C-alpha positions, 0 to 999 in steps of 0.5 A: 103175676105173683109166682111166689106161692107156686115157687113155695109149693114147688120147693115144699113138694120137692123137699117132701118127696125127698124126705119120704124117699130117702128118710121115711121109706128106708126107715119103714122098710128096714127100721124095725129089722130084728135078728133072724134064725138061720138054718145052716150049718146049725140053727142060730140067731143072727146077728148077735148083740155086740159084746163089750170088747167088740164095742171098744174095737168099733170105737177105736175103728171110728176114732182112727178114721178107718172108714175113710179108707176101708169099707165094710160091705161085701159087694155082689158078684156082678159089682166086683170080685169081693166074693172071688177074693174070699172077702165073704161068702155072700153079699152084705145085707141090711141085717148085718148092721142092725146092732152097729151104731153108728153104721160105718160101711165106708165109701171108698177102698183105698185099702181092702174091705174089712167086713169079715177081716176077723176070719181072714187075719189073726189078731197078731196080723191086725196088730202088726198092720196097726204098728206099721203096715209096710211090714206086710207089704214086703217092706216097701212103703210104696205098697201101703198108704196106711199110716202107723198107729203107734199111739196104740202101743207101748214100747217098754223094757222087757221084764223077766220074761217077754210079754206074750202080747209083744209084737213079732216084727222084723228088725227094721221095725222092731223096738231097740234092743232090750225093749218090746212093743206091747199093744195097749188095751184099745189096740187089742179090741179091733182085732176081733171086732171087724169080723161079723162072725167068729174070729179066726186065730189062723195066721194069714198066708203071705209074708213069713218071718221067723226068729228062734227066740221065745220073744220073737214067735213066728209071724205070718201075715199077708 
């Protein structure tokens, strides 16, 4: 008996069911999602289109492989402690990503979730982590697996006045005497982009290290 046609039909049916289930179904359900009007605390449209700086930050985020170790999805309370940790005020939903291209929700958490990082960290805290994450992990390399992204910064001589964008870091991680660490334009983009709401300029509680000179402003970071 020739079972070839039956085998072909079985394989075709399996492929067709899989395509309908994993491609056509989600597209029909979420492919035409549009921004929605919110009601609290003030009426607004959510989400908004991604501004230019945020798009640049998303590109740096993608090119640097951040999604390999970080997620951008707040889990519901029954699946983890994300809400209790203050990583978001609600679970992530499909609407949060309708302007993301490509969508990078991440698959594992070697590092913390970054869905609303702009509300939890100041721009300086993000930049310090990109320079060397050990600075905010109590100077202990064992507490951080995040590699430094030094190519996003310039180490240059201090001019007549220090750059207002210069990093504030402990002496162990600072540039040589007379030099300063200044983020390149691509490094300035990721700071606000990881927040799906308005980014905060409030420093993050945690490690506090201060110098009295104008060039070395106060740095608060977790």
